[in-house]
C-alpha positions as a LaTeX table, in Angstrom:
\begin{tabular}{lrrr}
\hline
Residue & $x$ (\AA) & $y$ (\AA) & $z$ (\AA) \\
\hline
Met1 & 0.00 & 0.00 & 0.00 \\
Leu2 & 1.22 & 3.47 & $-0.82$ \\
Pro3 & 1.73 & 6.10 & 1.87 \\
Asp4 & $-0.53$ & 9.14 & 1.87 \\
Ile5 & $-0.38$ & 10.86 & $-1.50$ \\
Asn6 & $-0.47$ & 14.69 & $-1.38$ \\
Leu7 & 0.71 & 15.65 & $-4.86$ \\
Ile8 & 1.15 & 13.90 & $-8.20$ \\
Trp9 & 3.65 & 14.65 & $-10.98$ \\
Val10 & 3.30 & 13.63 & $-14.60$ \\
Thr11 & 6.02 & 14.39 & $-17.11$ \\
Ser12 & 4.26 & 13.64 & $-20.40$ \\
Gly13 & 0.87 & 13.26 & $-22.02$ \\
Glu14 & 1.46 & 9.52 & $-22.20$ \\
Ser15 & 2.15 & 9.21 & $-18.47$ \\
Leu16 & $-0.96$ & 11.30 & $-17.79$ \\
Ser17 & $-3.09$ & 9.00 & $-19.96$ \\
Asn18 & $-1.72$ & 5.87 & $-18.27$ \\
Leu19 & $-2.18$ & 7.30 & $-14.79$ \\
Ser20 & $-5.68$ & 8.58 & $-15.56$ \\
Glu21 & $-6.76$ & 5.18 & $-16.83$ \\
Tyr22 & $-5.52$ & 3.48 & $-13.64$ \\
Val23 & $-6.91$ & 6.12 & $-11.29$ \\
Thr24 & $-10.32$ & 6.12 & $-12.96$ \\
Leu25 & $-10.60$ & 2.37 & $-12.40$ \\
His26 & $-9.01$ & 2.00 & $-8.97$ \\
Thr27 & $-8.66$ & 5.26 & $-7.03$ \\
Pro28 & $-10.94$ & 7.92 & $-8.56$ \\
Glu29 & $-10.66$ & 10.06 & $-5.42$ \\
Trp30 & $-7.07$ & 10.84 & $-6.46$ \\
Lys31 & $-8.46$ & 13.09 & $-9.21$ \\
Thr32 & $-9.01$ & 15.70 & $-6.49$ \\
Leu33 & $-5.29$ & 15.77 & $-5.59$ \\
Pro34 & $-2.99$ & 18.44 & $-6.99$ \\
Ile35 & $-1.34$ & 17.18 & $-10.19$ \\
Leu36 & 1.63 & 18.94 & $-11.76$ \\
Thr37 & 1.96 & 18.78 & $-15.54$ \\
Pro38 & 4.95 & 19.74 & $-17.73$ \\
Ser39 & 3.12 & 22.02 & $-20.18$ \\
Ile40 & $-0.05$ & 23.96 & $-20.81$ \\
Arg41 & $-1.09$ & 21.33 & $-23.39$ \\
Val42 & $-0.74$ & 18.44 & $-20.93$ \\
Asn43 & $-2.39$ & 20.54 & $-18.22$ \\
Gln44 & $-5.41$ & 21.04 & $-20.48$ \\
Gln45 & $-5.51$ & 17.29 & $-21.13$ \\
Ala46 & $-5.51$ & 16.67 & $-17.37$ \\
Ile47 & $-8.46$ & 19.01 & $-16.92$ \\
Glu48 & $-10.31$ & 17.28 & $-19.75$ \\
Met49 & $-9.62$ & 13.91 & $-18.09$ \\
Gly50 & $-11.28$ & 15.12 & $-14.88$ \\
Trp51 & $-8.33$ & 16.20 & $-12.75$ \\
Ile52 & $-9.69$ & 19.01 & $-10.56$ \\
Asn53 & $-6.43$ & 20.57 & $-9.31$ \\
Ala54 & $-4.16$ & 20.49 & $-12.37$ \\
Ser55 & $-1.30$ & 23.00 & $-12.49$ \\
Cys56 & 1.42 & 23.56 & $-15.06$ \\
Ala57 & 5.01 & 23.23 & $-13.76$ \\
Gln58 & 6.38 & 24.92 & $-16.91$ \\
Gly59 & 8.69 & 22.01 & $-17.68$ \\
Ala60 & 9.38 & 18.34 & $-16.97$ \\
Asp61 & 12.94 & 18.89 & $-15.76$ \\
Asp62 & 13.88 & 18.41 & $-12.11$ \\
Asn63 & 14.22 & 22.13 & $-11.39$ \\
Ser64 & 10.74 & 22.97 & $-12.75$ \\
Leu65 & 9.11 & 20.13 & $-10.84$ \\
Ile66 & 10.91 & 20.98 & $-7.59$ \\
Lys67 & 9.95 & 24.67 & $-7.84$ \\
Ala68 & 6.32 & 23.81 & $-8.60$ \\
Thr69 & 6.24 & 21.30 & $-5.73$ \\
Glu70 & 7.69 & 23.83 & $-3.31$ \\
Phe71 & 5.15 & 26.42 & $-4.46$ \\
His72 & 2.17 & 24.08 & $-4.08$ \\
Thr73 & 3.28 & 22.71 & $-0.71$ \\
Gly74 & 4.25 & 26.10 & 0.69 \\
Lys75 & 7.81 & 24.91 & 1.30 \\
Gln76 & 9.76 & 27.39 & $-0.77$ \\
Asn77 & 13.45 & 27.80 & $-0.04$ \\
Asp78 & 13.99 & 31.37 & $-1.19$ \\
\hline
\end{tabular}
């Protein structure tokens, strides 16, 4: 069993599609969790797939994902 999930990252449209398919079948409540996407296009896809709290990280690289995670968790290291 997974620990508590507070935030989800996807780094491509394909990973979003695969995750959405699984979540829809097994854990639909996860669609209310914040999900970080790498681009506006993938973010729009997430919204269309029913993700309620989709946000664009402006990139799939480590730095973009870390900054977006810090922003959404309130743990910024400025």
